[in-house]
N, C-alpha and C positions, 0 to 999 in steps of 0.2 A: 504494500500500500504506500502510495507516495503522499507526502505532505503538500498542502497547497502553498504556493509561493507567497511570501509576505510582500505586499505592495500597498501603496497608499490608495485609499478609497477616494473616489471623487465625491464632492459634496452635491447632494441633490437639492434643487431649488425649493422643493416642497418639504424639506426636512425642518423639524422644529428646533434643531440644534444649530448653534452658531458655526460658521465655517472655520476650519483651522486657520490660525494666524500664519502668514507667510514667514519663512525663515529669514532671520536678520542677516544682513551681509557681514562677512568677517571683517574685523577691524584690521587695517594694515599698519605695520610698524616699519620704521626705517632706522638705520644705524644712528646712534646718538639721541634717540628719543628717550625721554625720561618717563618711567612707568612706575606704577605701584602695584604690588601683588598682595593679596590677602594673607598669604602665609609667609612670604619672604620679605616684604616691606618695599622700600624704595630701591630702584635700580636704574641702570642705563642699558639700552639695547646695544650690543656689541657685534651682533651678526644676525642676518636673515638668511635662512636656508630654504631653498625650494619654495619660497613665497608662502610657507605655512609654518615652519619651525622658526622660533625666535630664540637666540642665545642672549641671555640677560646677565649682566654683572651686578650682583647685589652686595658688593664690597666684601662680604665674607665668603662668597662662593659664586661660581658661574653656573647657571641653570638653563637647560634647554627646555623651552615650553612649547608644547604642540597646540595646534588649533583644535577646537575653538578655545579662545582665551577667556574662559568663563570667570576667572578670578583675577585677571590682569587688566589694568586700565591705563590709558595714556594720560599723562599730565599736561 
């Protein structure tokens, strides 16, 4: 027996439920951007890899943060 493929369902106009919210675009970071992270604190972007991974220097360590950047904000 095969499992059904997981896919997004389309919203029917007659549905009593609200349509799903569109996905927010990813924030872009550049080298030398100042950022804050909920777990690591203040830091500076020192590298951007493949337009998704960001290498950030938080003075105590360097951390590679992958998209989506849920807990990191540009200052």
